[in-house]
N, C-alpha and C positions, 0 to 999 in steps of 0.2 A: 194258333193252329195246333191241335193235338191229333196226330195221325200216325199210324204204325205201318210198317212195311207189310205186315200181315193183311191189313185191311186193303191196302192197295193191290196186293197180289191176289187176294180173294176176289176183288172186283174184276181182275183180269183173268180169273179162273186158272191160275197156275200156282196156287199157294200150298198145295198139299205137302206136308212133311217138312216145311221150312221153319227152322227155329228163329225166333224173333227176340231181339234184345230190347230191354226197356229203354225209353227215350232218355237222353242225357239231361241232367240238371246242372245248373250253374249257380255260383255264388253271387251275392248281391253286388260285389265289386265289379263283376263283369258287365253290369248294366250301363256303365259309363263309357264303354268302349266305342270305337269309331263306327261300328256298323249300326248303331242306333240303340234305342232304349231297351230292346230285348235281345240284342246280338243276333237277330235273325239274318241268315245268309240267303241272299237272292241267287238262285242257281239257274244256270242254263245247261241244257243237255244236247250234245251233238251225237246223233245216233241213238234211237230210242226203241229199237227192236232187239230181240234176243238178249245179249249181254247188256245192252243199254237199258232194256226194260227191267232187268234184275237190279241194275245200279240205281235206277229210279226208286225202286222199292227200298234199297238199303239207305239211300239218302233221306227218304221220308222217315224211315225208322230211326235215324240218328236224331231226329227232332229239331225243332226251331229253325226250319228252313222255309223258303217260299220258292216254288217252282214258277219262275217268271217267263222262261223261254225254252222252246224246243226247236231242234233243227234236224231234218232228215230229208234225203233226196227221194224217198219213197213216200208219195202222197198218201198211200193207204195207211202207212204207219203213223203219219202225222194225224190223220183223222182218228185212228184208234187211240193213240196215246193222249191226245187232247181230251177225248171223252173220258178216258180212265182217270186222268189227273183231275178233271172237274168232278167226277164221281167220288174221288177220294177226299173232296172237301176244299180243293184249291180253286182259285179263279182260273178260267180258261187261259192257258199260257199263250204268249205271242209265238207264232209259228212261222217258220221259213224253211226253204231248202238250201239257203246260202248262209254259211257260218259267218261270213263277213258282215252280213246284215245283222245277225244276232249280236255280234260283238260291238255293234254301234250303240247298243242299249247301255247307257251310263248307269242305270239302276242295277244292273247285273253285277254281282260281286265275284262269281266263280263259274267255271265251266267244267263239265264232265264230258270227256271225249271217249266215245265208244264206236267211232267210225272205223273203217278198214285201216290197216297198218300204215299205208302210204300217206294217210291224213294226220297221224298222231303228232309228229313233230311240227309240221307246218301249221296246223290249227293251234297247237300249243304255243308256238312262238307268236302267232297273230294275237292270241288271247293275252299273253304277257304284254305285248305292245299296247293292247287296249286297256291295260290295267287290271286284268282279271287273274285270280288264282286258278290253278289248273290241276284237276284230277284226270289222269290219262291212263287208259288201259295199256297193259303190256302188249307189244314191246314199246319202249319209249320212242323208238325211231324206226324208219324203214331201212336205214343204212348208217354206218358209223359217222359220216360227216354231218348228217342231220342231227344226230345226237349231240355232237360237239356244238352246233349252232344253238340247240335247245339249252344246253348248259350255259353258254355265253349269254343268251337272252335272260335266263333266270337270274344270273348274277347281275345283269344290267338293270333289270326292273324290280328285283327284290321280292317277288311274289312267291307264295307257296306253290310248289309243284310236287305232286305225289303220284307215283306209278302204282298200278293195280297189282302189285305183288303182295297180296293180302296176307300171306303167311308171315310176313314181317310183323304183323300186328297180333300174332298168336301168343298168348301168355305162356302156353306150354313150350313153344319153340324158344321163346326168350329165356325161359327157365333152363332149358337144355343148353343154350349157348352159354349162360352163366356157369353151369356145371362144367362145361368144357373149358371156359376161360379160367376157372378155379383150379384147373389141372387134374381134375378127378378122372378124366379119361386118358390121362397121360399126354404124350405128344401126338397130336392128330395130324396125320400125314397124307391121308387118302380118303376120297369120297367116291362112291358109285351111285349114280342116279339113273332113273329109268322112267319110261312112259310107254304104255301100250294101248292100242285102239284097234277097231276092226272096220275102218273106213272102206266104203265100197268104191266102185269106179265112178269117175265124173263124166264118162262118156266122151263123145266127140261133138263139140258144139258147132252150131251153124251160125254163120253171119246173118243176122236179121236186124230189123229195125228195133231199137229199144222200146219196151212197152211204154204206153202213155203215162203210167204211174211213176216212171223212173226218170229223173233228170240225169242222164248218162254223162253229160258234160261235167256237171258238178260232182257226180260220183267219182269221176277220174281226177278232178281238181288239179293238184300239182303234178300228177303223173303224165308222162308223154302219152299222147292220144293213140287209141287203137279202136278198131271197129268192135261193135258190140256182138258178143256171141251169147247164145241162149243157155250156156252152162256156167256163166261167170257169177251171176248174182243170185242168192245173197251170200253163199259161203265158199264156193269153190275158188274164188279169187285168191284164197290162201295159198294155192298151189301154182301160182303164176308169179314170176319174178318181178313183173312190172308193178304189182301191188302188194304181193304177199311176201312173207319172210320165212316160210317153211315151218316144219314142226319144231325146229329149234327155238325160234322166237315165239311160236304159237303156244308151246307147252314147256320146253326145257327151261324157258325163262324163269319158271317158278322153282324148280328143283335146283338148278344151277345157282340161283340166288341164295338159297338156304345153305347149300354146300359151301359156297364161297364165304358166307357169313361164319359158318362153323369152323372152317380152316383158317379164317382171318387172312384171306388173300384178295388181291385185286386183279391186275392184268397179268396174263401168262407170259412166259418166255417162248413157248412153242405150242402149236395147235396142229393136231393131225386127225383125219377122219377116214373112215371107210364106210361106204354106203352106196345106195342106188335105188332105182325103181324096179322092184321085183314083182309087184302085183299089177294086174291090169295094164300091161306095158303098151297097149295099143290105144290108150285114151289120151286126153290132152294134158294130163298132169305133168308139169315141167320139172318137178323136183324129185328128191329121194322120198321113198316111203319107209326105208329102213336105213339106220345110220348109227355108227358108233363114233363119238367125238371124244378126244382126249386132250386135256389141258394140263400142261406142265408149268409149275410155278417155281420161283426161287425157293431154296431150302429143301428141294426134293419133294415138295407137295404136289399132288395131282388130283384132278377131278375127271371122271368119265361119265358120259351120258349115253345111254342106249335108248334109241327111239324106234318103236315099231308101230307105224301108223295103221298097218293093215293086218297085223299078227298080234292079237291081244294077249301077250305073254304076261302072266302074273309073277311077280317076284315077292317072296315072303307074303303071299296072299294079297298083294297090292298091285293095282294097275299103274300106280306111280308112287315114287318115294325116294328116300335118300338113305344110304348106308355109309356111316362114318367110321373109319378105322383109327384107333388110338393104341398107344403102347400098353394101356391098362384094360383094354376091352374094345367093344364096338357098340354103336347105337343105330337103331332103325327109327326114322322119324318121317312122319307125313302130316297132313293137316289135322288128323285126328289125334295126334299125340306122339309119344315116343316110348321105346323100350331100350333099356340100357343093359348090356351083358358084360360080364367080366371076361378075362382072358381065356377062361375055360368054357365059354359059351353059356354060362349060368346067368339067368335073368336076376338082376340085383335091384332094379328100379324101373317102374313104368308109370306113365300118366296118360290116360286115355279120356277122350271127350266123346260121349255118345252122340250118334246121329251126325257125325261129320265124315262118314265114309265118302270117298270121291268116286263118282261114276265117270270114267274118262269119256264116255259117249255123251255126256251132258254138255251141250254147246252154250248153255245160258249161264250156268254157275250160280253164284249168289250164296246166301246163307250167312251164318254167324260171323265168320272171319271177314267177309266183305262188309258186313254191318260195322264191325269194330274198326276196320281200316278206313272206311269213309267217315266215321265219327272222329277218328284221329285227325284226318285232313281238316274237317270243320273246326275242331278244337284248336288246331294250329292257326287257322285264320283268325279265330277269336282271341288268340293269345292265352288260352286256358290250358293248353296241353303241356305235360311235363317233358315231352320229347316228340319228335316226328318219326313215325315208324319207317318211312321210306323217303328220305330226301332225294332230290333228283340225281345227285352223284351216285347213290347206291343203285338207283334204277338204271342209270346210264351204264355203269360198270358191268352189271349183270347182263344187260341187253347186249353189251359189247361181246361178251363170251359167245352169245348166240350168233351174232354177226360174223365173228371170227370163224366159227364152225362152218357157216354157210360159205364164206370166202374160201376156206380150205377145200370144201367140197367142189365148188365151182371151178377153182383153178387146178384141182387135182394135185396140189402141192402141200407139203408140210409147211406151215407158216412159221417164220422166225419173227419174233415180236420184240419191240422195245418195251419192256415191262414198266419202265419208269414213266415214259411219255405216253404209253398206251397207243402205240402206232405199230404198223406192220412194215416189214422190209420186203423189197422186191417189186418189180414193175407190175406183174400180173395181179398180185394182191392189192396193190394201191389203185389199180384201175377200177376195182370194185368198192373202193372206200366210200364213194358217193355216186351220184348219178345226175344227169341233166334233168332240169325241171321243164315242164311245159312252159312255153313262152307266156310271159305275164305272171308266172307263179313263182318267181325266184324267191328263195328263202334267205333272209338276212336277219341277224339279231338287231 
């Protein structure tokens, strides 16, 4: 099978302007590996609309895969995706609305999870238990406890788990990290990160019968049950605590991850936030739309994230990015490259990649970095990769920063943390460390 992401996305009429990497090639020695004569990976996909559709294209572009299974609770998307996959030259995949059914397929090697946040860790753990490798979109988990179970399951079953923090696979960002590690920016002590968007009101939903194309019970899955409202699906669930994780996990997960990598820090000692709902205050949105989160680490290092969901403020001409302070200068970095300045604000080095500008209103994403990141995941399955871009521990630690910011916001308290154990102190904070699962959906490694 030779198929590119471009052909797939052209078939689905969404390909305009997307860069496409060439398919991977492998040495003759790889042909003797466990996955068969050609190392083809049999992939299943949970969630195949929007971001899931973009990931389908990236996995196709990585080459040497077979799309054997798809899962979605929206029957319309099942029909559309099945037709697109077949039109791209694959056999019609097995389709279901229940991930448990899909995971019973012993021929499936790996799963890509692009379902809502409350599904990420439960589906990932079930996949590991079924012997599958896991590519999971950020955030790694809906809450800290689920992330801990996910980590435990990966260690128990030994499969590859990679989170969709695709900038970890950026050659330019890795080059910058080496520059920092070599001491050329001096002692790096602080990072400022940001994100801006212009989201509108989600209105006030009405309790209605779920549409016939949606399996509402399976959409909720492990989450405690609630009545269906007509403004939940498909995107606004992000702003309800029962399923979503706020703009911190939705977007800060990317920039906090790179800032943490650059400063070489893990869990913080203290977390504080200020924020609230300032726009469209009479709609159903349960969370903040504006927030500033500060993370203080050992050694006097700190990271701040400023999120403006409804006020698209650009910083340094960017809707999202990272500013890193060192004693010999500073650097601005995003997915399109970096700019390094000396202590007098003089540009001394830069590396930019054309056509990687990030539109923060793009809900699908995709592009070259996702292509590289998914290819790295597949190469790790095959045993041909030099390294894994985002091992589960890195995904969990960066996701934890986001969860800690949410907990600080919800409790209204500055969090005191055990930076060694990765835990929080205090009854109110610990009450939000996990949550009850719907009966019959308990999650265990």
